[in-house]
N, C-alpha and C positions, 0 to 999 in steps of 0.2 A: 176289243182287244190284240194285241199284237200280235206275230207272225217271229219266230228263231230261226236264224241257218248261220249257219259257221262259215265264216269268212277263207278263201280258201289260197289268199294271196298275203298271207301273214304267217311268222316261221310258227309260232302256235295255234292252240286251238281260241279263235278269239270271235264269240257270239255277239251279231247283229241283230236286233229290235227294227222290226218294220210296222207303223203303222201305216195299213194301207187305205187310200182312199183310189176308187178310177177319175182314170183325167183329171191329174190334178194339177195346179196353177203354177203351184212350187214344191220344193222337196228341203224340209229341214231337218239338217243332221248335227247332233247335237252329242257332245262330250260332254261326261262327266265330272263329281266330283271324286275326291281321295274317298274310301272307303265304300263309297254305294255304290250303284249299278241304273242300267240306264233304265230297266221297270219303275223306279218310283217318279218318272215320265210321264206317266201313263195318262193323272188328271192333263196336266197343260198339250200333250199327244191328241188327246178328244176333240179338246177343243177348237188345234187346228185345225182339227180331223172336219170337223163340222165348219169347217172356212173353206174347204176344201183345197187343205194344205196337207202333203204327207210325212212324214214324220219317220223317220230312220237315229239308230243309235247304234255306240256299239260300247258293252261293259269291257274298259278298257285290262291289257294284262294285268293277272292278279285282283279283279274285280269282277263279283256279278259268277256268272258263269261261263267265265272265261280264265284258260286257262295258269298259273303261275302262283307265286309264292302271294302270300295276302298281302296284299300291299305297292308292291312291285312294278311300279308300271312305266317303267325302265329298260335298259337308261332311253334319254327323250327321242334319239333320231331316233330308236326303231319303235315310239309313243309316233314319232308322227308320221312314221310310214306307214303306223295303223290308223293314223287317222287319215292318211290317201288309198287307203284299200277303204276306206267308210264311204268319201268322195267318188271310189271308183264305179262301189255299191251300187249305190246309188245313181251312177250315171248309165248304168246297167238297167239294174228295174223301171227309169224314169227319162229315157233318152228323151235329150231333148228340153228337158222340163232346168228351169235355174233352181239352182240351189245356195241354199242360205245356209252356213255354219255358225254354231250356238257350242257357247262355250259358261259351263261353271263349277267357281270355287277352283280349282287345279284345276279343272279342265277348260277355265277363262285363261287362266294361265297358261296352258296350251296351247290353247284358240290365239290368243294375242303371237304366243311364238311361230302355229302356225301361220298366220298373217304378215308373222314376218319375213319367213324364213322358207316356208310349208314346199314341199315337189311342185304342187299342184295347188299355190295359194290364190292362183291365178282365175280359177274355176268355180270360185262362190261368186255368185252376183253380191253379196253380201256379208257383216259378220254382224254376230250377235255378242256382248260380252257381257255374264253376269255376275257381279261380286268376286272380281279375277287376284284372285294369288298372289298381289306384286310385296305387298308389305302385309303382316301377323298383327292381330291384335295383342297375342302376347311375344313379344319382340323377344327372339332367341340372342341369349347375350352371346358378345365376337368366341370368349376364352369357348363353349358350348356348341360354336358353330366349327370353330374348329377340328375339335376334338371330332364331331360328326363328318368335316369332309374329309378326314383320314382314316377312317373310318370305313366310311365309302366305298377308301380306295382296295382297303383291306378285308372287308366284309361287305360288299356292296347289297346284300338280300337282308341283314341284319335289322331286323322287324325294330320300331319304336311304336310308342302309344302317340294315335294321330289326336285324342283327349276333345272327342267331339262327341256330344251329345243330342237327343231329341230338344230338351228347352234351351238351345243355343241357339236353332235354328230356325224356326218361320210358329207360325200359328200350331199352339201347341195340340187343337183339335185332328188337326190337320196328318202332324209329325210326330205324333206318338212312338210310333210302328216305329222307328224307327232302331232306335233301343235293343225291340226283340224281333227284326225281320233278321231272319237267318242267313240271307244274304248280303246282308250290311256287315261291313267288317270295323274296328279300331285301328288299324296299321298304318304306318306308313314305312317302308323301308330308307337306309342310310340313303343311299343314290339318289332315288324318287325324291325323296327329303331336298337332298342337296342339289339337284335341279331345279326343284321348283324355288328354291332359297336362290340362287344364284342368277336364273334367269328373272327371276321378280326385282333382284333390287339392280342391275341391269334394265331393264324397262323402269325402275322409280329413277333409275340416275340421268336418262337418259342418253345411255350409253350403248342400247341393244341395237343390233344392223340387222338391214333390213333390205336387201334382193330389189324394194320396188315396186314390185307387180302388184299389188295388192294396195298402196299406200294410198289409192282415190277411191277405193271401194264405199259403200252407205255404211256405218260401221255406228252401231247401236249399242254403248258403255251404260249401263245400269249399277247400282248398290246403292245398300241399303244403309240410312244413319246411322243405325244400333246395331250396326253386324259386332256381335261376338266374336268371329273369325277371324275372317281379311279384313283389314281397317281401309274405312271407307275413305283415308287419308293415301292409301295408293293409286285410287281410280281418278278420287282431282286430282292426282300429277299428271296421270295420263290422259287426262280431257282438258288441260292446262296445257301439255307438252302438244297436245293437237286443235287448241281453240280454235287457231288460223286455219283451219278443213273446213269446207262447207261440209261436206261429206260424214265429218265425224259427231255424233248428239249424246249430250250427257245428260242423263237423267237420275236424279240422284230418290232416293223413295224414304219420306221421313219417316221414323220409328218402326220402321221395317228392317228385319232380321236375317242374314246371312241369304239364308233360300229366299228369295225378295219373292218369285214365284206362290211362296208359302203365305208369305205377310209374315206377320207382328204380331204383337200382342193385340192390336184391336182390328186386323185387316185378314183376308183371308188369302192375299196374291192372287185375285180374280182379275183386278186393273192392270197389275204389271203384265200375268198372263194374255192378256187384251191387246194389250203396247204389242207385246209382242208379234201378234197376231197380227196386227194394223201395220207394223213396218215392213214384216215379211210380205203381205199382200201390195204396200203402197208402191 
């Protein structure tokens, strides 16, 4: 079971979760996706704990137990500051222990962003990116994007529906509580959406600038071929851009849905969690 702690180094109440083990070999820090919260990673964390890996995560602003308008994980500069605060907390809690930064979905978008320009992006020894928001399966028409972009400047905290449901996520027996979980919500704000779109598009186009400090860090990118939310083509393009980087690994899971750690119709995601565990420990 995890413990909760309010981080002191953020401007709003930001709640961190810790799955502790004594004298861990590594600590993995998690960035979650839109609408969810870190408590949903309990199953993964327990497997990592059994392997001697401590796990820390934070509920992003506007999510879970953290303060903020529901779905408003924005502006992106502040979200990156929250990631830095999580890394600082991990360093304080486990001094001298190597940190791996993991991000899923919108958290994958944020993790790729942090890997490129985060204040302390040289601190993690490795990065794991799961089903990142680079391209969406349901593409946003350009005229609608223009409207949302303009609206984000006038009403940055205006909520719109994220359109996610349990049936799109993974093995239904594992994820069925998603639709009734009181800490899950179906919202994303205009500014949060625009941040995700703009960074995802820049990553896809290869125009996103990097400060270079983390480019050579071992990175594992994974995506399910049957993802109904984040288009697998986005990850394939990122993998193509990094095909000559020896420390960059891409793995695609055939038939798996969006939450690859929760599998798909014919899998429960256990093999994905084991792959994460092995990459962290390697």
